[in-house]
Steps between C-alpha positions, in 0.01 A plus 500: 500500500809629324779365283848601395535461125777574251380709204740614228805450724360684804334358809166638617279433801150473352145460628166463327365819331835679530616732219862470408744667259757259352750510214338475157326167438435379145123457532200688365303734721209316662659156467547263792847376589634250750827511695632157602818611678344526848757510779281517813132468592345601834132418554484623860535152651797352322799648316635301205848582377629366169839350431549716284133523397168331577381250242131498421444856623436796273392862519231612254502861377335723242685758290332839540718720278850578380659828610826681535643567844616839628804649331839398634769767458856382429742792556873464449756768591873527538596799707733766367495343154186655354343157446128469567259251343134477590302201379184332617249234417155370596489131586227291336271342762180297516219548750349171616240400756532177697189284462596218733751251633432142395641200685482147371417247769743209479522180695798499732786287374609417854225239537619317190864530603436366850306203358792416271746538787302269730478224240870540423588487871288186547682331212836608642424364848378173350821462299709585809320232701557244224873574483526485879328160502740369231799621702364333816453165327848526346646571845320196649637277226857618554480447877353156446775407255764627747353280775503193275860559394601549866324174595681307224840612628 
C-alpha cells in the first residue's frame, strides 16, 4: 500500500516504514505528526484519487531528527569583467519515518442520493399524471360544449 502526499509544498510517494527527508517541519524530535493532504492511495486492489485531495485519509509520521542538507554552491561570473562571486548554503531539512496510512471508512453517498432521486422522480411522475388527467377532462368538456352549441344551431 502506498500514498502520494503533499508535505511542505512537495509531493512524495510514501509507504509504511519509509524514511524521508523533507523541508524543515516545526515539530520536536520524536513527536508524531499527521499529514492530511493525501492526493492518492493505492492499496493493491483499488486506486483512490482525490479531487484535489482525499477527505478522511491521513499519513502518520514520526520526526526522527533535524539536519542540514549537503552544501549548495551558488557561483556567479561575468566573463571578461573580473566579476566572480561564490556563495553557498545548507538547506534545513527534517528526517521523518512513515508509520502508516490511515483511511476512514465512510458510507457511500450514492445510496442516499439515489434514494432521494427515486422519491423525487415518483413525485414528479405523479404530478405529471395529475396534470395530464386535468387536461384530458378539460378537453372532454370543451368538445362536449362544442357539440351542444352545434346542436342548438
